[in-house]
C-alpha positions in Angstrom: 0.2 0.2 0.1 1.4 3.5 -1.0 2.0 6.2 1.9 -0.8 7.9 0.4 -3.4 5.5 0.2 -2.2 4.5 3.5 -2.8 7.9 5.3 -6.0 7.9 3.4 -6.6 4.7 5.4 -5.6 6.0 8.6 -7.3 9.0 8.4 -10.7 7.4 7.9 -10.4 4.6 9.8 -9.7 7.2 12.6 -13.0 9.3 12.2 -15.1 8.5 15.2 -18.0 7.1 13.1 -15.4 4.1 11.5 -14.2 3.8 15.4 -17.8 3.3 16.7 -18.9 1.0 13.7 -15.4 -1.0 14.6 -15.9 -1.3 18.1 -19.5 -2.8 17.2 -18.5 -5.1 14.9 -15.5 -6.7 17.3 -17.8 -7.2 20.1 -20.1 -9.1 18.2 -17.2 -11.2 15.9 -14.5 -10.9 18.2 -15.9 -11.1 21.6 -18.7 -13.0 21.1 -21.2 -10.9 22.5 -24.1 -8.3 21.8 -24.6 -5.1 23.6 -27.2 -6.1 25.7 -25.1 -9.1 27.4 -21.7 -7.2 27.1 -20.0 -6.2 30.5 -17.5 -3.6 31.0 -14.7 -6.1 30.5 -16.0 -7.2 27.0 -16.6 -3.7 26.2 -12.9 -3.3 27.3 -11.4 -5.9 25.3 -13.3 -5.0 21.7 -12.3 -1.3 22.2 -8.6 -2.7 22.5 -9.1 -4.6 19.5 -10.0 -2.0 17.7 -6.5 0.3 18.8 -4.9 -2.8 18.0 -6.4 -2.9 14.1 -4.8 0.7 13.6 -1.2 -0.8 15.4 -1.0 -3.5 13.1 -0.1 -2.0 9.6 2.1 0.7 11.0 3.7 -2.6 12.7 4.4 -4.4 9.7 5.5 -1.5 7.7 8.1 -0.6 10.1 8.9 -4.3 10.1 9.2 -4.4 6.5 10.9 -1.1 6.2 13.9 -2.6 8.2 14.5 -5.5 6.0 14.6 -2.9 3.0 16.9 -0.6 4.4 19.0 -3.7 5.8 19.0 -1.8 8.9 21.3 -2.4 12.1 19.1 -3.3 14.5 19.4 -3.0 18.4 18.1 -5.9 20.8 17.5 -4.9 24.5 18.1 -8.0 26.4 16.3 -7.3 29.7 14.4 -9.4 32.5 11.9 -6.7 33.0 9.6 -4.7 31.2 6.9 -2.4 33.3 5.2 -1.1 30.1 2.1 -0.7 32.4 -1.2 -0.4 31.0 -1.1 -0.1 27.0 -4.6 1.3 25.7 -4.1 4.9 26.9 -0.1 5.3 25.7 -1.3 3.8 22.6 -4.1 6.2 21.9 -2.3 9.2 22.6 1.4 8.3 20.5 -1.3 7.5 17.5 -3.3 10.8 18.0 -6.4 9.0 18.3 -7.3 9.6 22.1 -10.4 12.2 21.2 -11.9 10.4 18.6 -11.9 7.4 20.6 -13.1 9.0 23.2 -16.0 10.8 20.9 -16.4 7.1 19.3 -17.4 5.3 22.7 -19.4 8.4 24.1 -21.5 8.1 21.8 -22.1 4.0 22.7 -22.9 5.3 26.0 -18.8 4.0 27.4 -16.8 6.4 28.9 -13.1 5.8 28.3 -11.7 6.4 31.7 -13.9 3.4 32.6 -12.5 1.3 30.3 -8.6 1.9 31.1 -9.5 1.2 34.7 -10.4 -2.1 34.1 -6.9 -2.6 32.2 -4.3 -4.8 33.6 -0.6 -3.3 34.0 1.7 -5.9 32.4 3.5 -7.8 35.4 6.4 -8.3 33.6 8.9 -6.4 36.3 9.6 -5.6 39.5 10.9 -1.2 40.1 13.4 0.8 38.1 15.0 -2.2 35.5 12.1 -2.5 34.2 10.4 1.1 34.2 13.8 2.1 32.7 13.3 -0.6 29.9 10.0 0.3 29.3 11.3 4.2 28.2 13.4 2.8 26.3 11.4 1.0 23.9 9.2 3.9 23.9 12.3 6.5 22.9 13.5 3.6 20.5 9.9 3.9 18.4 9.3 7.6 19.0 13.1 8.0 17.5 12.7 5.7 14.3 15.1 3.6 16.0 15.1 0.0 14.8 14.8 -1.7 18.3 13.5 -5.3 19.6 13.3 -5.7 23.5 13.5 -9.1 24.4 12.2 -11.0 27.8 10.2 -13.4 29.6 6.1 -13.3 29.4 5.8 -14.0 33.1 2.4 -15.5 33.8 2.2 -14.0 37.3 4.8 -11.4 37.4 6.4 -10.9 40.8 3.5 -10.3 43.3 0.3 -8.6 44.0 1.3 -6.9 47.1 -1.2 -6.8 50.2 -1.1 -5.2 53.7 -2.6 -7.5 56.2 -2.6 -6.8 59.6 0.0 -4.2 58.9 2.5 -6.8 57.0 3.1 -7.4 53.7 1.8 -10.5 52.2 2.5 -11.7 48.4 -0.2 -13.1 46.4 -0.2 -14.3 42.6 -0.8 -11.3 40.2 -2.5 -13.2 37.8 -2.8 -10.3 35.1 -3.0 -12.8 32.1 -6.6 -14.3 33.8 -8.9 -12.4 30.9 -6.4 -12.4 28.1 -3.9 -9.7 27.0 -5.5 -8.2 24.2 -2.0 -6.5 22.8 -0.2 -9.1 22.1 0.4 -11.8 19.6 0.8 -15.5 19.9 3.4 -16.9 17.5 3.1 -20.3 18.2 5.3 -21.1 15.1 7.8 -19.5 16.6 9.4 -22.0 19.0 13.1 -22.8 20.4 14.5 -25.8 22.1 16.1 -24.8 25.2 19.2 -27.4 26.9 19.6 -27.9 30.6 22.0 -30.1 31.7 23.2 -32.9 29.8 27.1 -33.3 29.3 29.6 -32.6 26.6 30.9 -34.6 24.1 34.2 -34.1 22.4 35.4 -35.2 19.6 38.2 -34.4 16.7 36.3 -32.4 13.5 37.4 -33.0 10.0 40.1 -30.4 10.3 41.9 -31.8 13.1 40.7 -29.3 15.3 38.8 -30.4 18.9 35.1 -29.8 18.7 32.2 -30.1 21.1 28.8 -30.7 21.2 26.3 -30.4 23.7 23.9 -33.6 24.1 21.2 -35.1 26.1 20.0 -33.3 28.9 16.5 -31.5 29.4 14.5 -29.8 26.8 12.3 -26.8 27.1 10.2 -24.9 24.2 10.5 -21.1 24.4 7.1 -19.8 22.8 7.0 -15.8 21.0 4.3 -13.6 22.0 5.2 -10.4 20.1 3.8 -7.2 21.8 3.5 -3.5 19.4 5.4 -0.8 21.0 4.3 2.4 18.8 6.2 5.7 18.8 4.9 8.9 19.3 2.9 10.5 16.1 5.2 8.9 13.2 3.6 5.6 12.2 7.0 3.8 13.8 5.9 0.4 15.6 8.8 -1.9 17.0 8.2 -4.9 18.6 8.7 -6.5 22.2 9.1 -10.3 22.3 8.7 -12.0 25.2 9.3 -15.9 25.6 6.5 -18.3 27.3 8.2 -21.8 28.3 6.2 -25.0 26.9 6.8 -28.5 27.5 8.7 -30.4 24.5 6.6 -33.1 25.3 3.3 -31.8 26.9 1.7 -34.5 27.7 2.6 -38.8 28.2 -0.5 -40.8 27.0 0.9 -43.9 28.6 1.7 -42.6 32.2 -2.2 -41.0 32.1 -3.5 -44.6 30.3 -1.9 -46.4 33.5 -3.4 -44.2 35.9 -0.7 -42.1 36.7 -2.4 -38.6 36.4 0.2 -36.5 38.0 2.9 -38.2 36.2 1.7 -37.4 32.8 1.8 -33.7 33.2 5.0 -33.7 35.1 7.1 -32.5 32.2 4.7 -29.6 31.1 4.4 -28.4 35.1 8.4 -28.4 35.2 8.8 -26.9 32.2 6.5 -23.6 32.3 7.5 -23.0 35.6 10.2 -21.4 34.6 8.3 -18.3 32.8 5.5 -18.2 35.9 6.9 -16.0 38.3 9.4 -12.9 38.2 12.4 -13.5 40.3 11.3 -16.2 42.5 12.6 -16.2 46.0 16.2 -17.5 46.5 16.0 -18.2 49.9 16.0 -22.0 48.8 18.4 -23.7 46.4 15.4 -25.0 44.0 14.3 -21.2 43.4 18.3 -20.1 42.8 18.3 -22.7 40.1 15.0 -22.0 38.5 16.4 -18.1 38.4 19.4 -19.7 36.5 17.2 -21.5 34.1 14.9 -18.1 33.5 18.4 -16.2 32.6 19.4 -18.4 30.1 16.2 -20.0 28.9 15.5 -16.1 27.5 18.7 -15.8 26.3 18.9 -19.0 24.4 15.7 -18.6 22.7 16.4 -14.5 22.0 20.0 -15.2 20.4 18.5 -18.1 18.1 16.0 -15.3 17.0 18.3 -12.6 16.4 20.4 -15.3 14.2 17.3 -16.3 12.4 16.5 -12.7 11.7 20.4 -12.2 10.7 20.5 -15.3 8.2 16.8 -14.6 6.5 18.3 -11.8 4.3 22.6 -12.3 4.9 24.3 -15.1 4.5 28.1 -13.9 6.3 28.5 -14.6 9.6 31.2 -12.4 9.6 28.9 -9.9 8.9 26.9 -10.0 12.2 28.3 -7.0 14.1 27.6 -4.6 11.1 23.9 -5.8 11.5 23.1 -6.9 15.4 24.0 -4.7 18.6 22.9 -6.3 21.8 22.6 -4.5 25.1 22.2 -6.4 28.3 20.4 -4.2 30.9 21.9 -5.3 33.8 23.9 -8.9 34.2 20.3 -10.9 34.1 21.3 -11.4 30.2 25.2 -11.8 30.7 24.9 -15.7 29.8 24.2 -14.3 26.4 28.4 -14.0 25.9 29.2 -17.9 26.0 25.8 -18.4 24.4 27.2 -17.0 21.7 30.4 -18.1 21.7 29.0 -21.7 21.7 27.1 -21.5 18.8 30.1 -19.3 16.7 32.4 -22.4 17.9 30.3 -25.5 18.0 27.8 -24.7 15.4 29.3 -22.3 12.7 33.3 -23.7 14.0 34.8 -20.5 14.0 38.5 -20.2 15.7 38.3 -19.0 18.8 39.4 -15.4 18.6 37.3 -14.6 15.3 34.1 -15.4 17.3 35.7 -13.8 20.0 35.9 -10.7 18.5 32.2 -11.0 16.9 31.2 -11.7 20.6 32.4 -8.5 21.7 31.9 -6.1 18.6 28.5 -7.1 19.3 27.7 -7.0 23.0 27.3 -4.0 25.2 26.5 -4.1 28.9 24.6 -1.4 31.3 25.6 -1.6 35.1 22.9 -0.7 37.7 24.2 -1.1 41.0 27.5 -0.4 42.9 26.2 -2.9 45.8 28.4 -5.6 45.8 26.2 -8.3 47.4 23.7 -6.9 44.4 26.5 -8.2 41.8 25.1 -11.2 40.4 27.0 -14.5 40.9 26.6 -18.2 40.4 28.1 -21.0 41.9 30.2 -23.2 39.6 28.5 -26.1 40.5 25.2 -24.9 39.7 26.6 -23.1 36.5 28.3 -26.7 35.3 25.1 -28.7 36.1 22.5 -27.0 34.2 24.9 -25.5 31.2 27.8 -27.5 31.6 29.2 -26.3 28.0 29.0 -22.7 28.9 31.4 -23.0 32.1 33.6 -24.6 30.0 33.5 -21.3 27.8 33.5 -19.2 30.5 36.7 -20.9 32.1 38.7 -20.8 28.5 37.5 -17.0 28.6 38.8 -16.6 31.8 42.0 -18.3 31.0 42.9 -16.1 28.0 41.9 -12.9 29.8 44.1 -13.7 32.7 47.2 -14.8 30.2 46.5 -10.9 29.2 46.5 -9.4 32.7 49.4 -11.4 33.7 51.2 -10.1 30.7 50.8 -6.7 31.3 51.3 -6.9 35.1 53.7 -9.8 35.4 53.9 -10.9 39.2 50.5 -9.6 40.6 48.5 -12.5 41.3 46.1 -10.2 43.5 45.0 -7.9 40.4 44.3 -11.6 38.6 42.3 -12.5 41.9 40.7 -9.2 41.8 39.5 -9.3 37.9 38.9 -12.9 37.6 35.9 -14.2 36.7 35.4 -16.9 38.9 35.7 -15.9 42.5 38.1 -18.6 44.2 37.3 -16.9 48.0 33.5 -17.4 47.8 32.5 -20.6 47.3 33.9 -20.7 43.8 31.6 -18.7 42.0 31.1 -17.2 38.0 31.0 -13.2 38.4 28.7 -12.1 35.5 29.6 -8.8 35.8 33.0 -9.3 35.3 31.7 -11.5 32.8 29.9 -9.0 30.9 32.3 -6.2 30.8 35.0 -8.5 29.4 32.7 -9.7 26.6 31.8 -6.1 25.8 33.1 -3.5 23.6 31.3 -0.9 26.0 30.1 -0.8 29.6 28.3 1.9 30.9 26.8 3.7 33.9 24.0 5.5 34.3 24.9 8.6 36.6 27.4 10.7 36.0 28.1 9.7 39.9 27.3 6.2 39.1 30.1 5.5 36.1 32.7 7.8 37.9 32.4 5.7 41.2 32.1 2.3 38.7 35.7 3.6 37.2 37.1 4.8 40.7 36.2 2.0 42.8 33.8 -0.6 41.8 35.7 -1.5 38.3 39.0 0.1 39.2 41.1 -2.5 37.9 38.9 -3.6 35.1 38.9 0.6 33.7 42.7 0.6 34.1 42.7 -2.7 32.2 39.8 -1.3 29.4 40.8 2.6 29.2 37.5 4.1 27.4 35.5 1.2 27.7 33.2 2.0 30.6 31.1 5.5 29.6 28.5 7.4 31.3 25.0 7.3 29.6 22.6 9.0 32.4 19.4 7.3 32.1 16.0 9.2 31.4 12.3 8.8 31.4 9.7 9.1 28.5 7.9 12.3 28.7 4.7 11.0 26.5 4.1 8.3 29.4 5.6 10.7 32.7 4.0 14.0 31.8 1.4 13.9 28.8 -0.2 10.7 29.7 -0.1 10.7 33.3 -0.7 14.2 34.4 -3.1 15.6 31.5 -4.0 18.5 33.9 -0.4 20.2 33.8 0.3 18.9 30.3 -3.0 20.7 28.8 -1.5 23.7 31.0 1.8 23.5 29.0 0.8 23.2 25.9 -1.6 26.0 25.8 1.3 27.8 27.4 4.2 26.7 24.9 2.3 24.5 22.7 3.2 20.9 22.0 6.2 20.3 20.5 8.1 19.8 24.1 6.1 16.1 23.7 8.7 14.7 21.2 11.7 17.5 22.3 11.7 18.2 26.6 14.0 20.5 26.2 11.4 22.9 24.8 9.9 23.2 28.7 12.9 25.7 28.8 10.1 28.0 27.8 8.4 27.5 31.0 11.5 29.4 32.8 9.5 33.0 32.3 6.5 31.9 33.4 7.9 31.3 37.0 7.7 34.5 37.7 4.1 34.9 36.7 1.6 35.3 39.2 -1.0 34.0 37.0 0.6 31.0 35.7 1.9 30.4 39.3 -1.8 30.0 40.2 -2.8 27.5 37.4 -0.2 25.1 37.8 -0.4 25.1 41.9 -4.3 24.7 40.4 -3.7 21.7 37.8 -1.0 20.5 41.4 -4.5 20.4 43.4 -6.7 18.6 40.7 -4.1 16.0 40.8 -4.1 15.9 44.6 -8.1 15.7 45.0 -7.8 12.8 42.3 -5.5 10.8 44.9 -7.6 11.7 47.8 -10.7 10.4 45.5 -8.7 6.9 44.7 -7.0 6.4 47.9 -10.7 6.8 49.8 -12.4 4.3 46.8 -9.6 1.6 47.1 -8.4 2.0 51.0 -10.8 3.2 52.7 -8.6 6.3 54.1 -9.3 9.7 54.3 -6.4 12.3 52.9 -6.7 15.6 53.1 -5.3 17.6 49.4 -5.1 20.5 51.1 -1.9 19.1 53.3 1.6 18.6 52.1 2.0 15.5 50.3 5.2 14.2 50.8 6.1 11.3 48.9 8.4 8.2 48.9 7.3 5.7 46.3 10.2 3.1 44.9 11.6 -0.6 46.2 11.7 -1.1 49.6 15.4 -1.3 50.5 17.8 -0.4 53.3 19.6 1.4 51.3 16.8 3.6 49.9 16.2 4.7 53.3 13.0 4.7 53.8 13.8 3.7 57.6 14.9 7.4 58.0 12.0 8.8 56.3 9.2 6.7 58.9 12.0 8.1 61.9 11.6 11.8 60.7 7.6 11.1 60.7 7.9 10.0 64.2 10.2 12.6 64.9 7.6 15.3 63.4 4.9 12.9 65.6 7.2 13.9 68.6 7.1 17.7 67.9 3.0 17.6 67.8 3.4 15.9 71.1 5.6 18.7 73.1 3.4 21.4 71.5 0.1 21.1 70.6 -0.9 24.2 69.7 2.4 25.0 67.7 2.5 26.3 64.0 3.3 22.8 61.6 2.8 22.6 57.8 0.1 19.7 57.7 1.3 16.6 55.9 0.2 13.7 54.6 3.3 11.0 54.1 3.1 8.7 51.3 5.0 5.7 50.8 4.8 2.8 48.6 6.9 0.2 47.0 6.9 -4.1 47.4 9.8 -5.7 49.2 11.6 -8.8 48.3 9.5 -12.2 49.2 12.9 -13.2 51.5 13.7 -10.0 52.8 12.9 -9.7 56.1 14.7 -6.5 57.1 12.5 -4.8 54.3 9.1 -6.4 55.1 9.8 -5.2 58.7 10.2 -2.0 57.6 6.7 -1.7 55.7 5.1 -3.1 59.1 6.4 -0.1 61.1 4.8 2.2 58.3 2.0 1.0 59.2 2.2 0.6 62.6 3.4 4.2 63.0 0.3 5.1 61.0 -1.9 3.2 62.7 -0.8 5.2 65.9 -0.9 8.5 64.3 -4.3 8.0 62.6 -5.6 7.1 66.2 -4.0 10.2 67.8 -6.8 12.6 67.7 -4.9 15.6 68.8 -2.6 15.0 65.8 -4.3 13.3 63.0 -5.6 16.3 61.3 -1.9 17.6 60.7 -0.2 15.1 60.3 -1.3 11.6 58.4 0.8 8.3 57.1 -0.2 6.3 54.7 1.2 2.8 52.6 -0.3 2.9 49.5 0.2 -1.1 48.7 1.2 -3.0 45.7 2.9 -0.1 44.0 2.9 -0.5 39.9 3.2 1.5 37.0 -0.7 2.7 37.5 0.1 3.5 41.0 3.0 5.4 40.2 0.8 7.5 37.1 -1.7 8.3 40.0 0.5 9.2 42.7 3.7 11.5 41.3 1.4 14.1 39.7 0.0 14.7 42.9 3.3 14.6 45.0 4.8 18.1 45.9 8.1 17.2 48.1 10.0 14.0 46.3 12.1 12.0 48.5 15.2 10.6 47.3 17.6 9.9 50.5 19.6 7.1 49.6 22.8 6.8 51.2 25.3 8.8 48.8 26.9 6.0 46.4 24.8 3.4 46.6 22.1 4.6 43.8 23.1 4.0 40.6 20.6 6.5 38.8 17.0 6.2 39.9 14.2 7.5 37.6 11.5 8.0 40.2 13.4 11.3 41.2 13.3 12.2 37.3 9.6 12.0 37.1 8.5 13.6 40.3 10.3 17.0 39.8 9.3 16.5 35.9 5.8 16.6 37.5 6.6 19.8 39.5 7.8 17.8 42.8 10.8 19.5 44.6 13.5 17.1 45.3 14.3 16.2 48.8 17.6 14.2 48.3 20.9 13.3 49.2 23.9 13.8 46.4 23.5 10.6 45.0 23.0 8.5 41.9 21.0 11.1 39.3 20.0 14.3 41.8 23.7 15.7 41.3 22.9 16.2 38.0 19.2 17.0 38.9 20.5 19.6 41.2 22.7 21.1 38.6 20.0 21.2 35.9 17.3 23.0 38.2 20.0 24.7 40.5 20.8 24.3 43.7 18.0 26.7 44.7 15.7 24.9 43.7 16.5 21.6 45.3 16.4 20.5 49.0 20.0 19.0 49.1 21.1 17.2 52.9 23.5 15.1 53.8 26.5 13.1 53.8 28.4 12.9 50.5 29.8 9.8 48.6 33.4 10.5 50.0 32.3 11.3 53.5 30.4 8.1 53.7 33.5 6.5 52.5 35.9 8.7 54.8 33.5 7.4 57.6 33.8 3.5 56.7 37.8 3.8 56.6 38.1 5.4 59.8 35.6 3.3 61.7 31.8 4.9 62.2 30.2 4.5 65.4 26.4 4.9 65.3 25.7 5.1 69.1 27.7 8.6 68.8 24.9 9.9 67.3 22.5 7.9 69.4 24.1 9.3 73.1 24.6 12.8 71.7 21.4 13.5 69.7 18.2 13.8 71.9 15.8 13.8 68.9 17.3 10.7 68.0 17.4 8.7 70.8 14.2 9.3 71.6 12.8 8.3 67.8 14.9 5.2 68.4 13.7 3.9 71.8 10.2 4.8 70.7 10.3 2.2 67.9 12.8 -0.3 70.1 10.4 -0.2 73.1 7.2 -1.0 71.6 5.8 1.9 71.7 4.3 1.4 68.0 4.0 -2.0 69.0 2.6 -2.6 72.3 1.1 -5.8 71.9 4.7 -7.2 70.7 7.1 -4.7 72.3 10.3 -6.7 70.8 8.6 -6.7 67.5 11.9 -4.0 66.1 14.2 -5.3 67.9 16.1 -6.2 64.7 15.6 -2.5 63.4 17.2 -0.8 66.0 19.8 -3.7 66.7 21.3 -2.7 62.8 20.8 1.0 63.8 22.7 0.8 67.0 25.5 -1.7 65.9 25.8 -1.4 62.1 24.1 1.3 60.4 25.7 0.1 57.0 23.2 3.3 55.6 24.5 5.6 57.6 20.6 6.8 59.1 21.9 7.7 62.3 24.8 10.0 60.8 22.3 11.8 58.3 19.5 11.8 60.7 19.6 15.6 62.1 20.6 17.0 58.5 17.7 15.7 57.5 15.1 16.8 60.0 16.8 20.2 59.3 16.4 20.1 55.5 13.0 19.0 56.1 12.6 22.7 58.4 13.8 24.2 55.3 11.3 22.9 53.1 8.5 23.8 55.3 9.2 27.5 55.7 9.3 27.7 51.9 6.1 25.8 51.6 4.6 28.6 53.7 5.3 30.6 50.9 3.1 29.7 48.2 4.6 32.1 45.5 7.8 30.8 45.9 6.9 27.4 46.1 5.2 27.8 43.0 7.9 29.1 41.7 10.3 26.5 42.3 8.3 24.0 41.3 7.8 25.0 37.4 11.7 25.4 37.5 11.8 22.4 38.4 9.4 21.2 35.3 11.0 23.3 32.9 14.8 22.5 33.2 14.1 18.5 33.0 14.3 18.3 30.0 18.0 16.8 30.1 16.1 13.7 31.5 14.2 12.7 28.4 15.0 8.9 27.7 15.2 10.2 24.0 18.3 12.0 24.9 19.3 8.7 26.4 19.1 6.6 23.5 20.2 9.0 21.4 23.8 8.5 23.3 23.3 5.0 23.2 22.9 4.9 19.2 25.7 6.6 18.6 27.6 6.2 21.1 27.6 2.0 21.6 25.2 1.2 19.0 26.1 2.9 16.0 22.3 2.9 14.3 20.6 5.3 12.8 16.6 6.4 12.5 14.8 4.4 9.6 13.0 7.1 7.6 10.0 5.2 5.8 
């Protein structure tokens, strides 16, 4: 179809009457219902298929154009893709939102009602998955040939409920009613092997050759999800793999009455794609995690090579047409997997196979925490992936020879750089493997990348000068302002036009308006609308009242000790004590909002959640303070919940221990939506301060160098406990059962951790945190100054667009260019 005919088709198909007719047709012919018996969910599914129809032609034309242009493509391998809901995102990106709303209204249906029925895609946990989703959006918006690869988790991570103040994990069955956005591809299924043995033999040229044989086979079946760009007709692909049994049903067992045995292989195989990050407190679950990683990597590489060989014959050209980005270490096993394929299947010599491999792969590091740098026991890896362990040993042997040649006699350096950690029960260090096997390694904020080079991977930076670079994370303005915050985005469009949606730097045009009292009032009014909407949602879903005229003080992110939700909660208790001591004191009425999931096996994180809810319960029942102080934990924090909370937030808590947060993206989303940041100089907070100005952000606490210095000199948290009365009182209240009178020692582990170890410097930063909070209160009492600062935050966040981030990846790492049709 010619471009002019396609435009005509798209234009006509996007008229309200045509959409109305399509919805009615899909309700009958796809869903099998008539308007009299159709439920809201039936209408939602029918409407999603209408929108999907308008995606498909653009999607197919996009893929054809990549083949026509023989485009080099980037393949983004990630365990997580938190794409959230697709309906509204697709409507806005295709510019048919208003037409669809009008069409549905004629049918007596409101778009908002249908939108709320869609499940979030439960394909991630936190920032890693949300970042990957933003990157897919930007690739499509920038016309870049990119494909995401991951796992189609049937239950995602878990659905978090708070029962008796505690996190309880329930299955997140997001696929129970079907997923209208995915296309099953039963014809695209690849065999994935586990276990077995390696057969060594002499090839026809006299060289040693290897075959990995026997073991267990699992099938990886593809499911495709279209990812539309913003108003450009580009639709890229997210391909997810679902585990299927190689032999789903044993009829002979069934006929003998052994019904469970008949489907045993099906059950064991499909467990691989059941749950994201199974609790790793058991050896079986740790094994399952490794299986998950190899499962999607193996299938993805087979798919990438199939796509390459569909119009190329020479394996040597692979780096000219393929770039693979490893999003964290989860897919790092792809490096020995590609080596296995090149050497064992295509019989390339080692050096040539290694050159091809390292030109193709690049690796994004997301953590500085040593305990978060993934490693696998040699025994486990050898049992599940015996050929890969052989290849890892050989990769390491050759690498250490180069190290020894450059640093003769320096065995300590070799030990530090080795892929095999010999001191911790012989484990394979996946980050080391990823660095050695990639041509570029990037951190995700200026501070993080600097610390990678100076600390975590200092030896690698010396050995591979210029391999480690920085590419600061970003967020998509389409999802996180244009879609999530319609009151504010409408105001911005009215003031400066809508070019900012594709070029976030255009928001700088708001800077002169920061001093305009009329614009300040309208900006504040948009914030109040969002606060009122959140208050209504909280009342509807949680049955709790929050006052939209209080300061909304927000910390929403994964629950982890280094993110220091405990420090924030201790500030809450200190504010509570102030009100107890001076009931008539003038204070800024405040609603503290927490949200986030703790890993199922993370005892301390789950204990912090329980303490948040216990503190909330005590304050709620104290009539002397509960009109001026409210604590709320919003359960099951996900993309949709984030889109409800972030536009309403006024103060954003980004308080991780300096030097421990790689970047953060929640800090960017909140600042973009006009929330002022209170934080440490950690992760991307440093760059946010540089962009918005030190006068428009609240910074406190120890710096990275000061944290390091205290650790080296010997840190004594009890000193702060003994010398700071406010801190002592807070810690004693937690420890003596004030918030848990029915179980006074409930929080003893938290108090012991604070007093005896305090790895995350909570005690050291407490006093500075309180003082910073008081500074924020003083400014909040002056609305004209607060609103000016909020506008300047929004106006100066252009640097943090994921479009900029992806352009840097494309130019500095992938060497790919936009494809114009």
